[in-house]
NUTORZA-938900 format. One record per atom (N, C-alpha, C): residue in one letter; x, y, z. Coordinates in steps of 0.2 Angstrom, whole numbers, padded with zeros to 4 digits, always signed. Layout:
<kolros>
aXYZ
...
</kolros>
This chain:
<kolros>
l+0023-0026-0091
l+0020-0022-0088
l+0014-0017-0091
w+0008-0019-0089
w+0002-0017-0092
w-0003-0016-0086
t-0005-0012-0083
t-0003-0003-0085
t+0001-0001-0078
g+0004+0004-0079
g+0006+0007-0072
g+0001+0009-0067
f-0006+0014-0070
f-0011+0015-0065
f-0015+0012-0069
d-0020+0010-0064
d-0028+0008-0065
d-0032+0016-0069
y-0036+0013-0072
y-0039+0020-0076
y-0048+0018-0076
l-0052+0022-0076
l-0059+0019-0077
l-0059+0018-0084
g-0064+0011-0083
g-0066+0009-0089
g-0061+0003-0090
e-0065-0002-0095
e-0061-0009-0095
e-0060-0012-0090
p-0065-0014-0086
p-0065-0018-0080
p-0062-0026-0081
t-0058-0027-0084
t-0055-0035-0085
t-0055-0037-0080
p-0058-0044-0079
p-0062-0048-0081
p-0069-0048-0080
y-0070-0041-0076
y-0077-0042-0074
y-0082-0036-0077
y-0082-0036-0085
y-0086-0032-0089
y-0093-0032-0085
t-0096-0037-0085
t-0103-0038-0082
t-0104-0037-0075
d-0100-0036-0073
d-0100-0037-0064
d-0100-0030-0062
w-0106-0025-0063
w-0106-0020-0061
w-0108-0020-0053
p-0105-0015-0047
p-0102-0010-0052
p-0094-0010-0052
s-0093-0014-0054
s-0085-0014-0056
s-0085-0011-0064
h-0080-0004-0062
h-0080+0001-0069
h-0073+0002-0069
s-0069-0001-0067
s-0062+0002-0067
s-0057-0005-0070
s-0051-0003-0073
s-0046-0008-0073
s-0042-0009-0067
l-0040-0017-0068
l-0038-0017-0060
l-0030-0021-0060
f-0026-0021-0066
f-0021-0023-0068
f-0014-0018-0067
g-0017-0013-0065
g-0010-0007-0063
g-0007-0010-0057
i-0001-0006-0057
i+0004-0008-0051
i+0002-0003-0047
v-0001+0002-0049
v-0003+0009-0045
v-0012+0010-0046
d-0015+0010-0039
d-0023+0011-0040
d-0025+0017-0042
l-0031+0018-0043
l-0035+0025-0045
l-0032+0030-0040
a-0031+0030-0034
a-0030+0034-0029
a-0023+0036-0029
g-0019+0033-0033
g-0011+0034-0033
g-0008+0031-0028
i-0010+0024-0026
i-0008+0021-0021
i-0006+0014-0022
p+0002+0013-0021
p+0004+0009-0025
p+0002+0002-0022
k+0001-0004-0025
k+0000-0009-0025
k+0006-0014-0022
d+0004-0020-0020
d+0010-0024-0018
d+0014-0024-0024
r+0012-0025-0029
r+0015-0029-0036
r+0021-0024-0038
y+0019-0016-0036
y+0022-0011-0038
y+0029-0013-0035
y+0030-0016-0030
y+0036-0016-0026
y+0041-0021-0029
l+0037-0027-0031
l+0040-0032-0035
l+0045-0028-0042
y+0042-0023-0044
y+0045-0020-0052
y+0049-0015-0048
r+0049-0011-0043
r+0053-0008-0040
r+0059-0011-0037
s+0060-0017-0035
s+0065-0021-0031
s+0070-0022-0037
h+0067-0023-0043
h+0071-0024-0050
h+0074-0018-0053
w+0070-0013-0054
w+0070-0009-0058
w+0074-0001-0054
n+0073-0001-0047
n+0074+0006-0045
n+0083+0004-0041
q+0088+0006-0045
q+0095+0006-0043
q+0097+0010-0039
e+0094+0014-0037
e+0096+0021-0030
e+0093+0018-0024
l+0087+0016-0023
l+0084+0014-0017
l+0083+0007-0016
h+0085+0005-0009
h+0083-0002-0007
h+0076-0003-0007
t+0073-0009-0009
t+0067-0012-0008
t+0065-0017-0003
l+0062-0017+0002
l+0061-0022+0007
l+0053-0022+0009
h+0049-0026+0005
h+0041-0025+0006
h+0038-0032+0006
i+0035-0033+0012
i+0031-0038+0016
i+0024-0040+0013
l+0022-0045+0010
l+0014-0045+0009
l+0012-0053+0011
p+0005-0053+0013
p+0000-0049+0015
p+0001-0044+0021
h-0004-0040+0021
h-0004-0037+0028
h-0006-0043+0033
w-0006-0042+0039
w-0007-0045+0045
w-0013-0046+0049
n-0018-0045+0047
n-0025-0043+0050
n-0031-0049+0046
w-0029-0055+0049
w-0032-0060+0046
w-0037-0064+0052
k-0043-0061+0056
k-0046-0062+0061
k-0050-0069+0058
g-0051-0075+0062
g-0053-0080+0059
g-0050-0085+0055
r-0043-0084+0053
r-0038-0087+0050
r-0032-0091+0053
e-0033-0090+0061
e-0029-0092+0066
e-0027-0100+0065
g-0020-0102+0065
g-0018-0108+0063
g-0019-0110+0056
q-0022-0108+0051
q-0023-0107+0044
q-0016-0106+0040
k-0015-0110+0035
k-0009-0108+0029
k-0010-0102+0026
t-0005-0097+0028
t-0005-0090+0025
t+0001-0088+0022
p+0002-0091+0016
p+0009-0088+0013
p+0012-0081+0013
i+0017-0080+0014
i+0021-0074+0016
i+0025-0073+0009
f+0026-0065+0007
f+0029-0065+0000
f+0034-0060+0002
v+0040-0059+0000
v+0044-0053+0002
v+0046-0051-0006
y+0047-0044-0007
y+0049-0041-0013
y+0055-0039-0011
t+0061-0038-0014
t+0067-0035-0010
t+0073-0035-0017
d+0076-0030-0016
d+0083-0032-0020
d+0088-0035-0018
y+0088-0037-0011
y+0093-0041-0006
y+0092-0047-0011
p+0098-0052-0010
p+0097-0058-0013
p+0092-0063-0008
a+0093-0063-0001
a+0089-0067+0004
a+0088-0064+0009
a+0083-0067+0013
a+0079-0064+0018
a+0076-0070+0023
e+0077-0067+0031
e+0072-0072+0034
e+0066-0069+0037
i+0061-0074+0037
i+0054-0071+0040
i+0054-0074+0048
f+0051-0070+0051
f+0050-0071+0059
f+0042-0070+0060
i+0038-0075+0064
i+0033-0075+0065
i+0033-0074+0072
n+0030-0068+0076
n+0031-0067+0084
n+0038-0070+0087
g+0043-0068+0081
g+0050-0069+0087
g+0054-0077+0083
k+0049-0081+0080
k+0050-0088+0078
k+0052-0088+0071
s+0058-0090+0069
s+0060-0089+0063
s+0056-0095+0058
q+0056-0093+0052
q+0051-0097+0047
q+0056-0099+0043
g+0063-0099+0043
g+0068-0099+0039
g+0071-0096+0033
v+0075-0096+0030
v+0078-0091+0026
v+0078-0093+0019
k+0076-0089+0015
k+0074-0090+0008
k+0078-0085+0003
k+0082-0089-0002
k+0087-0086-0007
k+0085-0085-0013
k+0085-0082-0018
k+0083-0080-0025
k+0086-0085-0028
d+0083-0089-0033
d+0086-0093-0038
d+0089-0090-0045
f+0094-0087-0045
f+0096-0083-0053
f+0098-0089-0057
d+0095-0094-0057
d+0098-0101-0060
d+0092-0102-0065
v+0086-0100-0063
v+0080-0100-0066
v+0081-0097-0073
t+0078-0100-0079
t+0078-0097-0086
t+0071-0099-0088
l+0069-0095-0094
l+0065-0097-0098
l+0063-0105-0100
v+0069-0107-0101
v+0071-0113-0104
v+0069-0119-0099
n+0072-0117-0093
n+0071-0123-0088
n+0065-0122-0083
s+0062-0118-0084
s+0056-0118-0079
s+0050-0118-0084
n+0048-0121-0090
n+0043-0121-0095
n+0039-0126-0094
d+0041-0132-0091
d+0038-0139-0089
d+0033-0137-0083
k+0026-0143-0083
k+0021-0141-0079
k+0024-0142-0072
k+0029-0146-0069
k+0032-0147-0064
k+0034-0140-0061
a+0038-0137-0065
a+0042-0131-0064
a+0036-0126-0063
q+0031-0126-0065
q+0025-0122-0066
q+0022-0122-0058
n+0021-0129-0058
n+0017-0130-0050
n+0021-0128-0044
d+0027-0129-0046
d+0033-0127-0040
d+0035-0120-0039
f+0032-0115-0043
f+0033-0108-0045
f+0040-0107-0046
m+0043-0111-0050
m+0051-0109-0051
m+0052-0103-0053
r+0049-0100-0059
r+0049-0095-0060
r+0049-0089-0055
q+0045-0089-0051
q+0043-0084-0045
q+0050-0084-0040
k+0054-0089-0040
k+0058-0089-0036
k+0065-0086-0038
r+0065-0084-0043
r+0070-0080-0046
r+0068-0072-0044
y+0063-0070-0043
y+0060-0063-0043
y+0058-0061-0037
r+0056-0066-0032
r+0053-0064-0025
r+0054-0070-0021
l+0054-0068-0015
l+0055-0074-0009
l+0049-0076-0006
m+0047-0083-0006
m+0042-0085-0003
m+0041-0090+0002
w+0038-0090+0006
w+0036-0095+0012
w+0030-0096+0012
m+0028-0102+0008
m+0021-0104+0007
m+0019-0108+0012
d+0021-0111+0016
d+0019-0115+0021
d+0018-0110+0028
t+0019-0104+0029
t+0017-0100+0037
t+0010-0100+0038
k+0009-0101+0044
k+0004-0101+0047
k+0001-0094+0050
y-0004-0092+0050
y-0008-0086+0053
y-0008-0086+0060
e-0005-0082+0064
e-0007-0081+0071
e-0005-0073+0073
p-0010-0071+0076
p-0010-0063+0077
p-0003-0061+0080
g+0000-0055+0078
g+0006-0052+0080
g+0010-0048+0076
t+0017-0050+0075
t+0021-0047+0071
t+0026-0052+0067
v+0024-0049+0060
v+0030-0052+0055
v+0036-0048+0054
t+0041-0052+0055
t+0048-0047+0054
t+0051-0051+0048
v+0053-0045+0045
v+0058-0048+0038
v+0064-0046+0040
v+0070-0050+0040
v+0078-0047+0039
v+0080-0050+0033
a+0084-0045+0030
a+0087-0045+0023
a+0094-0047+0022
y+0097-0050+0020
y+0104-0051+0019
y+0108-0050+0013
d+0112-0046+0013
d+0116-0046+0008
d+0121-0051+0005
s+0125-0049-0001
s+0127-0056-0004
s+0133-0058+0000
l+0135-0055+0006
l+0139-0058+0011
l+0137-0061+0016
g+0130-0061+0016
g+0126-0065+0023
g+0126-0060+0028
n+0128-0054+0027
n+0127-0048+0032
n+0120-0045+0033
i+0118-0044+0040
i+0110-0041+0039
i+0111-0035+0037
a+0106-0033+0032
a+0107-0027+0027
a+0099-0022+0029
a+0094-0026+0032
a+0089-0022+0031
a+0084-0026+0037
r+0080-0022+0039
r+0073-0025+0042
r+0066-0021+0040
d+0061-0025+0041
d+0055-0023+0042
d+0050-0026+0046
s+0043-0025+0046
s+0038-0027+0050
s+0031-0025+0047
v+0026-0032+0049
v+0020-0029+0049
v+0018-0032+0055
k+0012-0029+0056
k+0008-0029+0063
k+0002-0031+0064
t-0002-0036+0066
t-0009-0036+0067
t-0012-0029+0071
a-0017-0027+0068
a-0020-0020+0070
a-0023-0021+0076
g-0024-0016+0080
g-0029-0017+0086
g-0035-0014+0085
k-0038-0010+0089
k-0045-0006+0088
k-0045+0001+0084
l-0048+0001+0079
l-0047+0008+0075
l-0048+0013+0081
y-0043+0019+0078
y-0043+0024+0083
y-0042+0032+0080
t-0038+0032+0074
t-0038+0039+0071
t-0034+0038+0065
v-0034+0043+0061
v-0031+0044+0054
v-0024+0047+0054
r-0020+0042+0052
r-0013+0047+0049
r-0014+0050+0042
l-0010+0056+0042
l-0011+0058+0038
l-0002+0060+0035
d-0002+0057+0028
d+0004+0060+0026
d+0004+0063+0018
v+0008+0069+0018
v+0006+0074+0013
v+0014+0073+0010
d+0013+0073+0002
d+0018+0073-0003
d+0023+0078-0002
r+0019+0084+0000
r+0024+0091+0002
r+0020+0095+0006
k+0024+0099+0009
k+0020+0105+0015
k+0020+0111+0012
q+0023+0112+0006
q+0024+0119+0004
q+0022+0119-0004
l+0017+0123-0004
l+0014+0125-0011
l+0016+0131-0014
k+0014+0133-0020
k+0015+0139-0023
k+0007+0142-0022
a+0010+0149-0022
a+0003+0154-0022
a+0001+0156-0028
n-0001+0152-0033
n-0003+0152-0039
n-0011+0150-0041
g-0015+0147-0036
g-0021+0147-0037
g-0022+0138-0039
k-0018+0135-0040
k-0018+0129-0044
k-0012+0123-0041
d-0007+0126-0038
d-0005+0120-0035
d-0006+0114-0030
i-0005+0108-0030
i-0009+0103-0028
i-0005+0099-0023
a-0007+0097-0016
a-0003+0093-0012
a-0007+0087-0013
f-0005+0081-0012
f-0008+0075-0011
f-0008+0072-0004
i-0013+0070-0002
i-0012+0067+0007
i-0016+0062+0006
t-0012+0057+0009
t-0015+0050+0010
t-0017+0049+0017
a-0024+0047+0018
a-0027+0045+0025
a-0026+0038+0026
t-0024+0036+0031
t-0023+0030+0034
t-0026+0028+0040
l-0032+0023+0041
l-0034+0021+0047
l-0031+0017+0050
v-0029+0020+0057
v-0024+0017+0061
v-0026+0015+0069
d-0022+0011+0071
d-0024+0010+0079
d-0021+0014+0083
k-0021+0014+0090
k-0016+0019+0093
k-0010+0017+0093
q-0006+0012+0091
q+0001+0011+0089
q+0002+0014+0082
g-0003+0015+0077
g-0001+0018+0071
g-0001+0013+0066
n-0004+0006+0067
n-0003+0001+0063
n-0010+0000+0059
i-0009+0001+0052
i-0015+0001+0047
i-0021-0004+0049
v-0028-0002+0049
v-0033-0007+0050
v-0036-0007+0045
t-0032-0012+0040
t-0034-0014+0033
t-0041-0016+0032
g-0045-0019+0037
g-0052-0021+0035
g-0058-0016+0036
e-0056-0009+0038
e-0060-0003+0036
e-0062+0001+0032
d-0067+0002+0032
d-0070+0006+0025
d-0073+0012+0028
r-0072+0014+0033
r-0074+0021+0037
r-0075+0027+0032
e-0082+0029+0033
e-0082+0036+0029
e-0077+0042+0031
l-0074+0046+0029
l-0070+0051+0030
l-0073+0058+0027
k-0073+0064+0031
k-0074+0068+0028
k-0069+0074+0029
f-0069+0079+0024
f-0062+0084+0023
f-0066+0090+0024
k-0060+0095+0028
k-0062+0101+0029
k-0056+0107+0027
v-0055+0109+0023
v-0049+0114+0022
v-0050+0121+0023
k-0045+0125+0027
k-0046+0131+0030
k-0040+0134+0027
g-0040+0142+0027
g-0035+0146+0025
g-0034+0147+0018
q-0028+0146+0015
q-0026+0149+0008
q-0026+0143+0003
g-0030+0138+0006
g-0031+0132+0001
g-0039+0129+0001
a-0040+0125-0004
a-0047+0123-0005
a-0047+0115-0007
f-0052+0112-0004
f-0051+0104-0006
f-0053+0103-0013
k-0051+0099-0016
k-0049+0098-0024
k-0053+0091-0026
a-0051+0086-0024
a-0053+0080-0026
a-0051+0075-0020
v-0056+0068-0021
v-0054+0061-0017
v-0054+0055-0022
a-0050+0050-0020
a-0050+0044-0023
a-0049+0039-0017
n-0052+0032-0018
n-0049+0028-0013
n-0047+0021-0017
g-0047+0022-0024
g-0043+0016-0026
g-0049+0009-0028
d-0054+0009-0026
d-0059+0005-0025
d-0063+0004-0033
p-0062-0001-0037
p-0064-0002-0043
p-0071-0002-0044
t-0074-0003-0039
t-0083-0005-0037
t-0085+0001-0034
s-0081+0007-0032
s-0085+0013-0029
s-0087+0017-0034
l-0093+0020-0033
l-0097+0024-0037
l-0097+0031-0033
e-0094+0033-0027
e-0093+0038-0024
e-0090+0043-0030
s-0093+0051-0028
s-0090+0055-0032
s-0082+0057-0030
f-0079+0059-0034
f-0072+0062-0034
f-0071+0068-0031
q-0077+0072-0033
q-0077+0081-0031
q-0081+0080-0024
k-0084+0077-0020
k-0088+0078-0015
k-0083+0078-0009
p-0082+0081-0003
p-0078+0081+0001
p-0079+0076+0008
f-0081+0071+0004
f-0083+0065+0009
f-0081+0057+0005
m-0077+0053+0008
m-0078+0045+0005
m-0077+0041+0008
k-0080+0034+0008
k-0076+0029+0011
k-0070+0027+0011
c-0066+0024+0014
c-0059+0022+0013
c-0060+0014+0009
f-0054+0011+0008
f-0054+0004+0004
f-0049+0003+0007
n-0048-0004+0009
n-0044-0006+0013
n-0040-0003+0018
g-0043+0002+0021
g-0040+0006+0026
g-0037+0014+0024
q-0037+0013+0017
q-0035+0022+0014
q-0038+0025+0010
l-0037+0031+0009
l-0037+0035+0003
l-0033+0040+0002
v-0034+0043-0004
v-0030+0050-0005
v-0034+0056-0006
f-0034+0063-0004
f-0038+0067-0006
f-0032+0073-0008
l-0035+0078-0013
l-0031+0083-0014
l-0034+0090-0012
v-0027+0095-0010
v-0029+0101-0007
v-0025+0106-0013
e-0030+0110-0015
e-0026+0116-0020
e-0025+0122-0017
s-0019+0125-0019
s-0019+0132-0016
s-0023+0138-0019
r-0023+0143-0013
r-0025+0149-0018
r-0021+0152-0020
d-0021+0160-0022
d-0017+0164-0026
d-0014+0169-0020
s-0016+0167-0013
s-0012+0171-0009
s-0008+0167-0004
v-0003+0170-0001
v+0004+0166+0004
v-0001+0165+0010
g+0001+0160+0015
g-0003+0160+0020
g-0003+0152+0022
e-0006+0150+0027
e-0006+0142+0028
e-0014+0139+0027
i-0012+0133+0026
i-0018+0129+0025
i-0018+0124+0029
i-0025+0123+0033
i-0027+0118+0038
i-0031+0113+0035
a-0028+0106+0034
a-0033+0103+0030
a-0035+0096+0037
e-0041+0097+0038
e-0044+0092+0044
e-0047+0085+0042
v-0046+0081+0044
v-0052+0075+0042
v-0054+0072+0049
e-0061+0070+0048
e-0063+0066+0054
e-0069+0061+0050
g-0070+0056+0056
g-0074+0051+0053
g-0078+0050+0060
k-0084+0045+0059
k-0087+0043+0065
k-0082+0039+0069
g-0081+0041+0075
g-0078+0037+0081
g-0071+0038+0081
l-0069+0041+0077
l-0061+0042+0076
l-0058+0049+0080
k-0052+0049+0082
k-0050+0056+0083
k-0048+0060+0077
k-0050+0066+0077
k-0050+0070+0072
k-0043+0071+0072
a-0040+0071+0064
a-0033+0073+0062
a-0033+0080+0058
s-0027+0082+0058
s-0024+0089+0053
s-0019+0089+0051
v-0017+0092+0046
v-0011+0093+0044
v-0011+0101+0041
k-0005+0104+0042
k-0003+0110+0041
k+0002+0111+0034
l+0000+0114+0030
l+0004+0117+0023
l+0004+0124+0024
t+0011+0126+0020
t+0012+0134+0020
t+0011+0134+0011
v+0009+0140+0010
v+0009+0143+0003
v+0013+0148+0002
k+0017+0148-0001
k+0022+0153-0003
k+0022+0156-0008
</kolros>
């Protein structure tokens, strides 16, 4: 694993492709948002929580009927994919794969090594709607479900905060993830709408990042474009107890806000 987080500088392999100016190979981006690959590592390393993650997103206008592979990262040994209720088959991890028996060209072309660590449906075709994954335990029982959906028209911003209570010490920080969603709460991944931030009460806007390795926008100004429908902004507490109201707005969007407590 190299690295855990993206960082400014060393834009391998895009050294001459300005404005690319940060690394790309971390499993978490510059904004602290986990990439898909983060869940691959989590599925093997996290012994306390189960992992069930589908990729890619399912907003592919213009790819209707085209082959669009689906991967699942999970700690469960098997899973089944459904596209709009139609089964695409059950896949199981192949724990017999080793470095020795997967080293020839045929094994590489067949993605043999990948079959030990992830579940892959290579021939699925895109159609708008819902992709559902059903995970099975070692006894074949249904253990978990998850789904991704094709998003509709952009409607508002969903705000998810890492914690809603801060210390009144003038330096405590809350990380708030802003996600562009439709009326049903599905992420609109193709949008880069600019968002503006206003913080009232016993707190102040601190910084913002969107994870885009080509973005030249300031981390310190209270506005930024989203990247793949998301960004993260920081709110800092003041040294007095009370409430913080963080508001987010964007052109054509329903305004969103979240309330924090300072104690």
